[in-house]
C-alpha positions in Angstrom: -13.1 32.1 -4.4 -10.4 30.0 -2.9 -11.1 27.0 -0.8 -8.5 25.3 1.2 -8.6 21.7 2.5 -6.1 20.1 4.8 -5.5 16.3 4.8 -2.8 16.3 7.4 -3.5 14.3 10.5 -2.9 16.0 13.8 -2.1 14.1 17.0 -5.2 15.8 18.6 -7.5 14.8 15.7 -10.8 13.2 16.3 -11.2 9.6 17.1 -13.2 9.0 13.9 -10.5 10.7 11.8 -7.7 8.7 13.4 -9.6 5.5 13.0 -10.3 6.2 9.3 -6.6 7.0 8.7 -5.6 3.7 10.3 -8.1 1.8 8.2 -6.8 3.4 5.0 -3.2 2.6 6.0 -4.1 -1.0 6.7 -6.0 -1.4 3.4 -3.1 0.2 1.5 -0.6 -2.2 3.0 -3.0 -5.1 2.3 -3.3 -4.0 -1.4 0.5 -3.8 -1.7 0.9 -7.3 -0.3 -1.7 -8.6 -2.7 0.0 -6.9 -5.7 3.4 -8.2 -4.6 2.0 -11.7 -4.5 1.0 -11.4 -8.1 4.2 -9.8 -9.2 6.2 -12.6 -7.5 4.4 -15.0 -9.8 6.0 -13.4 -12.8 9.4 -14.4 -14.2 12.6 -12.4 -13.5 12.8 -11.0 -17.0 9.3 -9.6 -16.9 9.9 -8.1 -13.5 13.1 -6.4 -14.7 11.4 -5.1 -17.8 8.9 -3.3 -15.6 11.4 -2.0 -13.1 10.8 -4.5 -10.2 13.4 -6.4 -8.2 12.3 -9.9 -7.0 14.4 -9.6 -3.8 12.8 -6.2 -2.9 9.3 -7.7 -3.5 10.1 -10.7 -1.3 11.3 -8.3 1.4 8.1 -6.3 1.3 6.0 -9.5 1.7 3.1 -10.9 -0.2 -0.4 -12.3 0.2 -2.6 -14.3 -2.2 -5.8 -13.5 -0.4 -7.7 -10.3 -1.1 -9.4 -10.1 2.3 
């Protein structure tokens, strides 16, 4: 038995689906800003050792608040 699920969002999707997708996108962006805020507190050597660039993190923005 094969079950297929689709997670793509159509322009004609339901209001609830579009709302949920937008909430997920907003929370993902918020989480990235929060993580960037922590990463920016690390020194340049540690960032480089883990493959991050301070200028890129600063460009993406940061936030110290969770909510």
